[in-house]
C-alpha positions as CSV (number, residue, x, y, z in Angstrom):
1,M,0.0,0.0,0.0
2,N,2.8,2.4,0.9
3,F,4.5,1.8,-2.5
4,L,1.2,2.6,-4.2
5,I,1.0,5.9,-2.3
6,V,4.5,6.8,-3.5
7,I,3.9,5.9,-7.1
8,T,0.5,7.6,-7.2
9,T,1.9,10.7,-5.7
10,F,4.8,10.8,-8.2
11,F,2.4,10.6,-11.2
12,V,-0.1,13.1,-9.6
13,M,2.8,15.5,-9.3
14,E,2.9,15.9,-13.1
15,G,-0.6,17.5,-13.0
16,I,0.3,19.6,-10.0
17,T,3.5,20.7,-11.7
18,W,1.5,21.7,-14.8
19,L,-1.0,23.7,-12.7
20,V,1.7,25.4,-10.6
21,H,3.9,26.2,-13.6
22,K,1.0,27.7,-15.6
23,Y,-0.9,29.6,-12.9
24,V,1.7,30.3,-10.2
25,M,5.0,30.6,-12.0
26,H,3.5,32.2,-15.0
27,G,1.1,34.0,-12.8
28,F,1.5,35.9,-9.5
29,L,5.1,34.6,-8.9
30,W,6.3,35.5,-12.4
31,S,8.8,37.8,-10.7
32,L,10.7,34.7,-9.5
33,H,10.3,32.7,-12.7
34,R,11.1,35.5,-15.2
35,D,14.8,35.1,-15.2
36,H,14.4,31.5,-16.2
37,H,12.9,32.6,-19.5
38,D,15.0,35.7,-20.2
39,H,18.2,34.0,-19.3
40,S,19.5,37.1,-17.4
41,N,21.4,34.8,-15.0
42,E,22.7,32.3,-17.6
43,G,25.0,29.8,-15.9
44,K,24.3,31.1,-12.4
45,M,21.7,30.6,-9.8
46,E,18.4,32.1,-10.8
47,R,15.6,33.6,-8.8
48,N,13.6,30.7,-10.2
49,D,15.8,28.4,-8.1
50,Y,13.9,29.6,-5.0
51,F,11.0,27.4,-6.1
52,F,13.1,24.5,-4.9
53,V,12.9,25.9,-1.3
54,I,9.2,26.8,-1.7
55,F,8.4,23.2,-2.7
56,A,10.9,21.5,-0.4
57,V,9.7,23.1,2.9
58,P,6.2,21.7,2.9
59,T,7.5,18.3,1.7
60,I,10.0,18.2,4.5
61,A,7.3,19.1,7.0
62,M,5.1,16.3,5.7
63,M,7.9,13.8,5.9
64,Y,8.6,14.9,9.5
65,Y,5.0,14.7,10.5
66,G,4.7,11.3,8.8
67,T,7.8,10.0,10.7
68,I,6.6,11.1,14.2
69,N,3.2,9.5,13.5
70,D,4.4,5.9,12.8
71,F,5.2,6.5,9.2
72,N,1.7,7.4,8.1
73,A,0.5,8.3,4.6
74,F,2.1,11.8,4.8
75,F,5.5,10.3,4.9
76,Y,4.9,8.2,1.8
77,I,3.3,11.2,0.0
78,A,6.4,13.2,0.8
79,I,8.6,10.4,-0.6
80,G,6.7,10.5,-3.8
81,I,7.1,14.3,-4.0
82,T,10.8,14.0,-3.3
83,L,11.3,11.4,-6.0
84,Y,9.4,13.6,-8.5
85,G,11.6,16.6,-7.4
86,M,14.7,14.5,-8.0
87,A,13.5,13.5,-11.4
88,Y,12.7,17.1,-12.1
89,F,16.2,18.2,-11.1
90,F,17.9,15.6,-13.2
91,V,15.8,16.0,-16.3
92,H,15.1,19.8,-16.2
93,D,18.3,21.3,-14.7
94,I,20.9,18.7,-15.8
95,F,19.5,17.3,-19.1
96,I,17.5,20.1,-20.6
97,H,19.3,23.2,-19.3
98,Q,22.7,21.5,-19.2
99,R,23.8,22.8,-15.8
100,F,26.1,19.8,-15.9
101,K,27.2,18.8,-19.4
102,I,25.8,15.2,-19.8
103,L,23.5,13.6,-22.3
104,K,24.1,16.4,-24.8
105,N,24.0,14.1,-27.8
106,T,21.2,11.7,-26.9
107,K,19.3,10.0,-29.7
108,N,16.5,8.8,-27.3
109,P,13.1,9.9,-28.8
110,Y,11.5,10.5,-25.4
111,L,14.3,12.7,-24.1
112,L,14.5,14.6,-27.4
113,A,10.7,15.2,-27.3
114,I,11.0,16.5,-23.7
115,R,13.8,18.8,-24.8
116,R,11.7,20.0,-27.8
117,G,8.7,20.6,-25.7
118,H,10.7,22.6,-23.2
119,K,12.3,24.6,-26.0
120,Q,8.9,25.4,-27.3
121,H,7.9,26.6,-23.8
122,H,11.0,28.8,-23.6
123,K,10.4,30.5,-27.0
124,H,8.0,32.7,-25.1
125,T,10.0,35.1,-23.0
126,G,6.9,36.7,-21.4
127,K,4.5,35.1,-19.0
128,E,1.6,35.0,-21.5
129,H,1.1,32.8,-24.5
130,G,3.0,29.8,-23.0
131,E,2.7,26.2,-24.0
132,C,3.9,22.9,-22.7
133,F,3.8,23.6,-19.0
134,G,4.3,19.9,-18.0
135,F,7.4,18.1,-17.3
136,L,7.5,14.3,-17.9
137,W,4.3,14.1,-20.0
138,V,5.3,15.0,-23.5
139,P,2.5,16.0,-25.9
140,V,2.4,13.8,-29.0
141,K,3.2,16.8,-31.3
142,Y,6.7,17.0,-29.9
143,F,7.4,13.3,-30.8
144,K,6.0,14.1,-34.3
145,M,8.5,17.0,-34.6
146,F,11.3,14.6,-33.8
147,F,10.2,11.8,-36.1
148,N,9.3,14.2,-39.0
149,K,12.7,15.9,-38.7
150,S,14.5,12.6,-38.7
151,K,12.8,11.5,-41.9
152,A,13.8,14.6,-43.8
């Protein structure tokens, strides 16, 4: 049962990420997210990086609450959120934005589709008119971009 809570939480986080990215980061907290789009801090810490703390604090609190209460569901929800956060860091910060130079020349269609979707998201430097707010779920059109490009 606990494993199911962790896995379910991990997948539910994709929807939460989409909502937070579209309505919070591109909404009332755009002031923190803006430098991620205009690249004003290229290669350095961004104000956008504060979202790590904003999301980590309640997760740590849930994990703590879950441990002092005999490892209840809050602990396992926090584990699912933590695993999603780790995946986000590795895929978004390391793979997509190349904060560490690895997997630059991948041929993996899924990873290339993620990269393409994120690139489409970043072509909009303002907070309006965005697209592709998710993270691990890649719309089919980005796979098609990859496969159509590779046939040409």
